N, C-alpha and C positions, 0 to 999 in steps of 0.2 A: 503494499498500500506507499501512495503517493503522495495520497492527499486525499482528504475529507471534509466532509460536510457534515454537521448536524445543525442541534436544533439550537445549538446557545453558542457552538466557534468551529471553527473551520480552519486550517494546518496543508499549506505545498509543499512539499518538501524538493529544491530543482538548485540542480550545480552549489549540492553544497550546504543546501541555505536551505531554513527551517521560517518558512512568515506565517504565524498564528494570528489570525481576528477572534474579535472577540466580536459574537453580535445580538447578544441578546443583553438591550440594553435596561437599567443600566450595567455600565460595563464591570465594574469592580462592587456589582452584586455579587458571588457566590453561592446558589444553592445548591439541591443534591445532582440537578442536571446537567448543571457546566461541574460538576467532579466527575458526574460517569461520564464525561465528553473530553475530560480534562485528563480520566487515567487513563484513556484510548491511546490519549496521544505521550504519556510519558510511557503508554509502555512500546509504544512508537520509538520515540527520543533511544527507549532503550534498548533495542535493537541494530539503530544508530553508536552506540557509545564503541569507541576501542583497547578502553580502560582497562589494564590488568594489575588484578595490585594480589599483596601479601604479608601475613607479615608471622613472626618468628620467635617462638614464645619461647624463654628458658628462665632458670635461675637465674635469681639474683645472684648467686656468686659466681657464677661463668658469666653473666653481663655483665662485672669490670672486668672482661681483660680484654670483648669482645674491644674495637675501633670506633667503632659509632658508639656516646651517649643515650645508658638506655631509660627507653622509658619505662619505670616504672606501676607494677598493677597493682594501686595500693590497696579498693574495694570495686566488689562488683556484683552485681546481683539479676534473678531473673523471675520474670511473675507472672499472672492473669489477671486472678481478682476474682471473686464470685462472677454470678450469673455472666460471663465470657460469651461473646458470640464470636467470632473471629470480623473482621471488617466490620462490623455493625454492635450498638451499644442494645440495640432495641429492647434489652432483657430487664438490664442496668436498672438499679434503686434510681440509685444519682445519673443518671442519664447523659450527662457532658462525662463523668472522669472515664479514665483508659486504668489499660495495662499503665503507665508510666505510675501513677497515686499512688502504686505498689509498689513497683519498682523501688520506686523513689526512697520510701518508708526506710524501705532494709536497706539500699544504698549508705545514706545517709546515714545510717544503724551500726553499720562495719567503721564507717570512718570519719580518720580523726579530723577532718574537718567537714565545712557546709557551707550548701550549696555561697554563705558570705566573702565564701573562701575563691574562690576558685573563680582564675585570671579570665579564662576562653572554654565554648563551648561548642561541639560542634552537633547539631540538633536534630536528627534522622528530617530528610523534610523531602518526601514525597510528593510532597506537598504543600504548601504555605501554612495554613492553616496549623498544623502539624509544635509548627516552630513554638508561636505562641502559649498551644500548650503544654508543651513542656516547658517553655519557662514557669510556667503556673501551677504547674500539676509538681517539677522537680525545683520548688524556692522558691525561685529568685524575684518572683512581688509572688503578690496576693490574689487571688483568683478576684477575674474582669481590669483588672491594669494593667497584662502583656500588650497591651493595642499598643495603650502610649505609653509603653516601655517603647515600646518600634521607632515609634514615632519619633520617640524622641535620641533618635542615633542613637539607643546608646550598645546597637546587636552591631556596631562599625568598627573598622578597622579604617587606625589604629587606637584612637581614642573615647574607642567607647566605653562601657560600663565593661559591660558583659563582649568585645567583637569572638563575634559568631558565623560560622562555618566558613572560615576563614581559605577554603581552598573554591570555596562557588557551591559543599557539596553535589546534591541530588538535581538539584535543579539549576547548576547553573558552571559543572564541573563535566563528570559524569553520574548514568541511575545506574548506580551496579550495587544498588542491593544496600549501599551506607556501609561498603566494605573502604572506600573509601576516607569513611569520618576519622573510620581509628588512624588510615596514612597521614589524614593529618594530626592528626589527638597528637600521636607519635615525634612527627618533625615536630610541632609549635613547643613539647620537649624538650626537645635535641636541637632548639636555634634557631632549626629551617628553613622556618617557612617561604615561603615569596610572601607573607601576610604577614612577617612573626611580631605576636604581639611579648612589646619587651618585659623581661625579668618572668618568663612565665614561670612557675613551678605545676599546676596544675589544671586539667585539662576536664573537662567532665564531653564523657561520649554517649550518646542516646544512640537504640534500633527505632521500629514503627509504633507508636504511637498506637494503630490500632487496634493493632497483631496482641498476643504473650507475645513477651519484650525483654529486652535486656541492656544496661547497661554498667559502664565503662569511665572507674576515676581514676586517672593515670594521673604520676609526681611523677620530678625533676629528681 
């Protein structure tokens, strides 16, 4: 498929360029129809990605002798929560909650630092709203405040409070199911990112909010 025309959007891929047009007014309002068609678009874009990622995990003792500065896995958690249904929340008591809430609870309980101490975040972003959900459920802001937090420039590099997805993430680098977020988190700890956050000693890396997922807290 090199082109698509739906009810909310259309796109065409020609000469290595994708032109995406939002046809349903208002263009800044994201409803279920647009999300469905955006999911088709993301799947199409994923097929064009040529990125390959790899991650090597070893003991802290062995990592000390490697040429590259190690990024240590300080804490990790996986979770799903009650009444879970993959990609839908129709049966949850808290309709707007995701698995992030349960992952975050366990992650921070295993960590010596908390959200306020994290300097950089790599948040799963198959869709833009997942960034806002993650900011709230991992405790960077209170519920309902993520939109304002983003609009105030706090996610921007280099001067934001929490530079986020500094390599572009799934939406602007490559959709490889979030693996590139791990690699960028490691680069930030090593000090080798092209959008390096100064004195970055901790990075949160998350996976998809709409499904049973997990998160890593990396430290230098």
